[in-house]
C-alpha positions as CSV (number, residue, x, y, z in Angstrom):
1,M,5.6,22.3,5.2
2,A,7.9,19.7,3.3
3,L,7.5,15.9,2.6
4,T,9.8,13.6,1.3
5,L,8.5,11.8,-1.8
6,E,12.1,9.7,-3.2
7,Q,10.2,6.8,-3.2
8,C,8.0,7.8,-6.5
9,W,11.5,6.8,-8.2
10,H,12.3,3.7,-6.8
11,R,12.5,0.8,-9.3
12,V,9.1,-0.8,-7.7
13,P,7.7,2.3,-6.3
14,G,5.3,0.0,-4.5
15,G,2.5,0.8,-1.8
16,T,4.8,3.5,0.1
17,A,4.9,5.7,-3.3
18,V,1.0,5.6,-3.9
19,A,0.2,6.7,-0.1
20,A,3.1,9.5,-0.5
21,I,1.1,10.5,-3.8
22,G,-2.2,10.5,-2.3
23,L,-1.1,12.3,0.6
24,A,0.6,15.2,-1.2
25,K,-2.1,15.6,-3.6
26,A,-5.1,16.0,-0.8
27,L,-2.3,18.4,1.3
28,A,-2.5,20.7,-1.7
29,D,-5.9,20.9,-1.7
30,V,-6.0,22.2,1.8
31,E,-6.4,26.0,2.1
32,G,-3.5,27.4,3.6
33,L,-1.0,25.0,3.4
34,T,2.0,24.9,0.9
35,P,3.3,21.2,0.6
36,I,6.9,20.9,-0.9
37,G,8.2,17.5,-2.3
38,V,11.7,16.7,-1.3
39,T,13.7,14.0,-3.7
40,A,17.0,13.2,-4.3
41,W,19.0,14.8,-7.3
42,H,17.6,13.2,-11.1
43,R,17.8,14.0,-14.4
44,Q,14.4,13.0,-14.9
45,L,10.9,12.6,-13.6
46,P,9.8,9.1,-12.8
47,P,7.0,7.7,-15.6
48,P,3.8,9.3,-15.4
49,P,2.0,7.0,-12.8
50,W,4.7,8.2,-10.1
51,Q,5.2,11.6,-10.9
52,P,4.8,13.9,-8.0
53,P,1.3,15.7,-7.7
54,I,3.3,18.9,-5.9
55,A,6.5,20.8,-6.9
56,T,9.1,19.4,-5.9
57,V,13.0,20.5,-5.0
58,S,16.2,18.3,-4.7
59,L,19.0,17.8,-2.5
60,P,22.8,17.4,-4.2
61,L,23.2,14.0,-4.4
62,P,21.6,10.8,-6.0
63,R,19.5,8.4,-3.6
64,A,22.0,6.0,-2.7
65,A,24.6,8.3,-1.4
66,L,21.4,11.0,0.0
67,Y,20.2,7.8,2.1
68,E,23.5,6.8,3.7
69,A,24.2,10.7,4.8
70,W,20.8,11.3,6.2
71,H,21.2,8.0,8.4
72,A,25.0,8.1,8.8
73,V,25.8,11.5,9.2
74,R,22.5,13.2,9.5
75,W,23.3,15.6,6.6
76,P,22.0,17.5,4.1
77,P,19.3,18.8,6.0
78,V,16.1,19.0,4.0
79,E,16.2,22.7,4.3
80,R,19.2,23.2,2.2
81,A,16.8,22.8,-0.8
82,T,13.4,24.3,0.7
83,G,14.3,27.0,3.0
84,P,12.6,26.9,6.3
85,V,9.7,24.8,6.6
86,D,7.4,24.5,9.6
87,V,7.3,20.5,9.4
88,V,9.1,17.9,7.6
89,H,7.3,14.5,7.1
90,A,8.6,12.2,6.3
91,T,6.7,9.4,4.0
92,S,8.7,6.3,5.3
93,L,11.5,4.9,7.0
94,I,14.3,6.7,5.6
95,V,14.4,9.5,8.1
96,P,15.4,13.0,6.9
97,A,18.0,15.5,8.7
98,T,16.3,18.5,9.4
99,S,16.2,21.3,12.3
100,A,12.4,21.4,11.9
101,P,9.6,19.1,13.9
102,L,9.5,15.6,12.1
103,V,6.8,13.8,11.6
104,V,7.6,10.0,10.4
105,T,5.3,7.4,9.0
106,V,5.6,4.0,9.6
107,H,3.5,1.5,6.9
108,D,4.6,-1.3,8.6
109,L,7.4,-3.4,10.4
110,A,7.6,-6.6,8.3
111,F,11.4,-6.5,8.3
112,L,11.7,-6.9,11.6
113,D,9.7,-10.3,11.6
114,D,11.4,-11.5,8.4
115,P,15.0,-10.3,8.1
116,S,15.3,-12.2,4.7
117,R,13.3,-9.6,3.2
118,L,16.2,-7.7,2.8
119,T,20.2,-7.8,2.7
120,A,21.7,-7.4,5.8
121,R,22.8,-4.2,4.5
122,G,19.3,-3.0,4.3
123,H,18.4,-4.7,7.4
124,R,21.0,-2.2,9.2
125,F,19.5,0.8,7.2
126,M,15.8,0.3,8.3
127,R,16.8,-0.6,11.9
128,R,19.2,2.6,11.8
129,G,15.6,4.3,10.4
130,L,13.5,2.8,13.4
131,D,16.2,4.1,16.0
132,L,16.0,8.2,14.1
133,A,12.6,7.8,14.2
134,R,12.4,6.8,17.9
135,R,14.9,9.6,19.0
136,H,14.6,12.8,16.5
137,A,10.5,12.1,15.6
138,A,7.8,14.5,17.2
139,V,5.1,12.6,16.3
140,V,5.2,8.5,14.4
141,V,2.3,8.1,12.4
142,C,1.2,4.6,11.9
143,S,-1.1,3.3,8.6
144,S,-3.3,0.8,11.4
145,E,-3.6,-0.4,14.7
146,D,-1.6,-3.1,13.7
147,T,1.6,-0.9,12.7
148,L,0.8,1.2,16.0
149,R,1.1,-2.2,18.1
150,A,4.3,-3.2,16.0
151,C,5.8,0.3,17.1
152,I,5.0,-0.4,20.6
153,A,6.6,-4.0,20.3
154,A,9.8,-2.1,18.7
155,G,10.2,0.4,21.8
156,F,8.3,3.4,20.3
157,P,6.5,5.4,23.4
158,K,2.9,5.0,23.1
159,Y,2.5,8.7,23.5
160,L,4.2,9.1,20.2
161,L,1.9,7.6,18.2
162,R,-0.6,8.4,16.2
163,V,-3.1,5.9,13.5
164,V,-3.9,8.2,10.7
165,P,-5.5,5.3,7.9
166,L,-4.9,5.8,4.5
167,G,-7.1,6.9,1.8
168,T,-8.2,6.8,-1.9
169,D,-10.0,9.0,-4.5
170,A,-10.9,6.2,-7.0
171,E,-14.3,6.6,-8.2
172,P,-16.3,3.2,-9.7
173,A,-15.6,2.4,-12.9
174,S,-18.3,2.6,-15.8
175,L,-19.8,-0.2,-17.0
176,G,-17.8,0.6,-20.4
177,A,-14.8,0.6,-18.5
178,I,-15.1,-3.0,-17.5
179,A,-16.1,-3.6,-20.9
180,D,-12.9,-2.6,-22.7
181,A,-10.8,-4.2,-20.2
182,K,-12.2,-7.4,-20.1
183,A,-11.9,-7.3,-23.9
184,R,-8.4,-5.9,-23.9
185,F,-7.0,-8.6,-21.8
186,G,-9.5,-11.5,-23.2
187,L,-11.2,-11.7,-20.0
188,R,-14.5,-14.0,-21.3
189,R,-14.8,-16.0,-18.0
190,P,-15.7,-15.0,-14.7
191,Y,-12.7,-14.5,-12.6
192,I,-10.9,-13.9,-9.0
193,A,-8.7,-10.8,-8.9
194,W,-5.5,-10.4,-6.7
195,V,-3.3,-7.2,-6.9
196,G,0.2,-6.5,-5.3
197,T,3.9,-6.8,-6.0
198,F,5.0,-10.2,-5.9
199,E,6.9,-10.7,-2.8
200,P,6.3,-13.6,0.0
201,R,4.0,-11.7,2.6
202,K,1.4,-11.2,-0.2
203,N,1.0,-15.3,0.2
204,V,0.7,-15.5,-3.7
205,A,1.6,-19.6,-3.1
206,G,-1.5,-19.8,-0.4
207,L,-3.5,-18.0,-3.1
208,L,-2.7,-20.5,-5.8
209,T,-3.2,-23.2,-4.1
210,A,-6.7,-22.0,-2.5
211,F,-7.3,-21.4,-6.7
212,A,-6.9,-24.8,-7.7
213,I,-9.0,-26.3,-4.9
214,V,-11.7,-23.7,-6.3
215,A,-11.1,-24.5,-9.8
216,Q,-12.0,-28.2,-9.3
217,R,-15.6,-27.0,-8.2
218,D,-16.0,-24.3,-10.6
219,R,-14.3,-25.0,-14.1
220,D,-15.1,-21.7,-15.4
221,L,-13.3,-19.7,-13.1
222,E,-10.0,-18.1,-13.9
223,L,-7.4,-16.0,-11.5
224,V,-6.3,-12.6,-12.7
225,L,-3.1,-11.4,-11.2
226,I,-2.4,-7.5,-11.4
227,G,1.0,-6.0,-10.1
228,P,4.8,-6.2,-10.9
229,S,7.4,-8.5,-9.8
230,G,9.1,-7.5,-6.9
231,W,11.4,-10.1,-4.6
232,G,11.3,-14.0,-3.9
233,P,9.6,-16.9,-6.1
234,Q,7.6,-15.4,-8.9
235,L,4.7,-16.9,-10.3
236,S,6.5,-19.3,-12.8
237,A,8.2,-21.0,-9.3
238,L,5.1,-20.3,-7.3
239,A,2.8,-22.3,-9.9
240,E,5.3,-25.6,-10.7
241,G,3.5,-28.9,-10.0
242,M,0.1,-27.2,-10.7
243,D,-2.3,-29.0,-12.9
244,P,-1.4,-27.5,-16.3
245,E,-5.4,-27.1,-17.3
246,V,-5.9,-25.1,-13.7
247,R,-2.6,-23.7,-14.3
248,A,-3.9,-22.0,-17.7
249,R,-6.7,-20.1,-16.0
250,V,-4.4,-18.5,-14.2
251,R,-3.9,-14.7,-15.7
252,A,-0.7,-12.8,-14.9
253,L,-1.5,-9.3,-16.7
254,G,1.4,-7.4,-14.8
255,F,1.3,-3.5,-13.8
256,L,-1.7,-1.8,-15.1
257,P,-2.3,2.2,-15.0
258,D,-4.9,3.0,-12.3
259,A,-7.7,3.0,-14.8
260,Q,-7.5,-0.4,-16.5
261,R,-6.8,-2.1,-12.8
262,N,-9.6,-0.3,-11.3
263,A,-11.5,-1.7,-14.5
264,V,-10.5,-5.1,-13.9
265,L,-11.2,-5.3,-10.6
266,A,-14.5,-3.9,-10.8
267,G,-15.5,-6.8,-13.3
268,A,-13.7,-9.6,-11.0
269,S,-16.4,-11.7,-9.0
270,A,-14.3,-11.7,-5.8
271,F,-11.3,-9.9,-4.3
272,C,-8.9,-12.3,-2.5
273,Y,-6.1,-11.1,-0.4
274,P,-5.0,-13.1,1.5
275,S,-1.4,-11.5,3.0
276,T,0.4,-12.7,6.2
277,R,1.4,-8.9,6.8
278,E,0.2,-5.4,5.7
279,G,0.4,-1.5,6.9
280,F,-2.6,-1.1,5.8
281,G,-3.4,-2.9,2.1
282,L,-4.5,-0.4,0.2
283,P,-5.7,-3.1,-2.6
284,V,-8.5,-3.9,-0.7
285,L,-10.0,-0.4,-0.3
286,E,-9.4,0.0,-3.9
287,A,-12.0,-3.5,-4.4
288,M,-14.2,-2.0,-2.5
289,V,-14.7,0.9,-4.2
290,Q,-15.3,-1.1,-7.1
291,G,-18.0,-2.7,-5.7
292,T,-16.1,-6.1,-5.8
293,P,-16.7,-8.9,-2.7
294,V,-13.4,-8.7,-0.5
295,V,-11.7,-11.9,0.9
296,T,-8.6,-11.4,2.9
297,S,-6.4,-12.1,6.2
298,R,-8.1,-12.3,9.4
299,G,-5.9,-10.6,12.2
300,T,-4.0,-8.2,9.9
301,S,-4.6,-4.4,8.8
302,T,-6.6,-5.6,6.0
303,E,-9.2,-6.8,8.6
304,E,-9.2,-3.3,10.3
305,V,-10.1,-1.8,6.4
306,I,-12.9,-4.1,5.5
307,G,-14.3,-3.8,8.9
308,D,-17.6,-5.8,8.9
309,A,-17.6,-5.6,4.9
310,G,-15.6,-8.1,3.7
311,V,-14.8,-12.3,4.4
312,V,-12.0,-12.9,6.5
313,I,-9.7,-16.1,6.6
314,D,-6.7,-17.5,8.1
315,P,-4.1,-16.9,5.4
316,G,-2.3,-20.0,6.2
317,Q,-5.1,-22.2,5.3
318,P,-5.9,-22.7,1.8
319,E,-8.8,-24.7,2.1
320,E,-10.5,-22.2,4.2
321,I,-9.3,-19.5,1.3
322,A,-11.2,-21.8,-1.1
323,N,-14.2,-22.2,0.9
324,A,-14.8,-18.5,1.6
325,L,-13.8,-17.5,-2.3
326,S,-16.9,-20.3,-3.2
327,R,-19.1,-18.8,-1.2
328,V,-18.8,-15.2,-2.4
329,V,-19.1,-16.5,-6.0
330,R,-21.8,-18.9,-5.8
331,D,-23.8,-16.7,-3.2
332,D,-25.5,-13.6,-5.2
333,D,-27.1,-12.2,-2.0
334,L,-24.0,-12.6,-0.1
335,A,-21.9,-10.9,-2.9
336,D,-24.5,-8.1,-3.2
337,E,-24.4,-7.6,0.6
338,L,-20.6,-7.5,0.6
339,T,-20.8,-5.0,-2.7
340,R,-23.3,-2.5,-0.5
341,A,-21.2,-2.8,2.5
342,G,-17.8,-2.3,0.8
343,R,-18.9,1.1,-0.9
344,A,-20.0,2.5,2.0
345,R,-16.9,1.4,4.0
346,A,-14.6,2.8,1.4
347,A,-16.6,6.0,1.1
348,E,-15.2,7.1,4.9
349,M,-11.5,6.1,4.0
350,T,-10.8,9.1,1.3
351,W,-7.3,10.8,0.7
352,A,-9.1,14.3,1.7
353,R,-10.0,12.6,4.9
354,C,-6.4,11.4,5.5
355,A,-5.0,14.5,4.6
356,E,-7.2,16.6,7.1
357,R,-6.3,14.1,9.8
358,M,-2.3,15.0,9.0
359,V,-2.9,18.6,8.8
360,E,-4.1,17.7,12.2
361,V,-1.3,16.1,13.1
362,Y,1.3,19.2,11.5
363,R,-0.2,21.4,13.1
364,G,0.1,20.1,16.9
365,V,3.5,19.4,16.0
366,A,4.3,23.2,14.8
367,A,2.3,24.4,17.9
368,G,4.6,22.5,20.2
369,S,7.9,23.7,18.5
370,R,7.0,27.3,19.3
371,R,6.3,26.7,22.9
């Protein structure tokens, strides 16, 4: 079977690349399955964190031309690079041309709710991807029940949809790794952590407002932000008007390799993820692996991820976010309970389990095509 891995080369690969890489790596361990990645034409591999974990083949067009050709004229087919395959898996809403049965993953449809996330051209392109998925996919895989509901609202028939949660293969950071990370980044105070790409739906503005409230109650607490710049207002703009003393306690570490990110997460007193919309919310799962108590948004996919193993808040209410963070930071018994529950919950959500469910989808689709 073949799966698209072009997002590994995107300027900001983001969660879709993390998900595609995690799935591809787990699929390579499935007996009897030989996954192959499909990409556009490139002169070189992406940086090490984003290099595909399986063999890849490329089609004879650069990314922009390939994406447009797939969506506009349905050419070139995946099989031009791979040869015959049983199934093609589009790991995002960039829908490839193929004569094989097609599986499409939809992580989220946030662009429908907020058209400003994309240019007018980009919005038309993604809507074209939605249309192609509706017309050509044998199965559409959703990362969460929340995304499944969004797909139904967008016109997908329910029988076409399957929910396959994402996973993680992260291990808890060692005490030594945590100490090294704290020393490397000068983290000498207790801190709240956040991980993500800076963009409006991540609600960093709401988190900063909540932290300003918490910081007045606990003057030894810091906020640590991990992740690359994306689009929309960045930290310098979002922090305008903050009290200078509080602003000095907001630390932006940028993108970190997995081991460093996990160690910083593990050393945090709490992890706050008040996003207004997510397809799944991998950082929440990664924080639970590290035993870090999670505060996240009510009524979103991240509430599905934590189950009963975290504290949920209204992401539009900074005071509510602040109160939840204060509870977690101050109540050792609550923090210990969330640590135990979070690790137990995370143990159920692995890439191996995700791959197992995906293989069931592939086999069902392939069998259906042979009837």
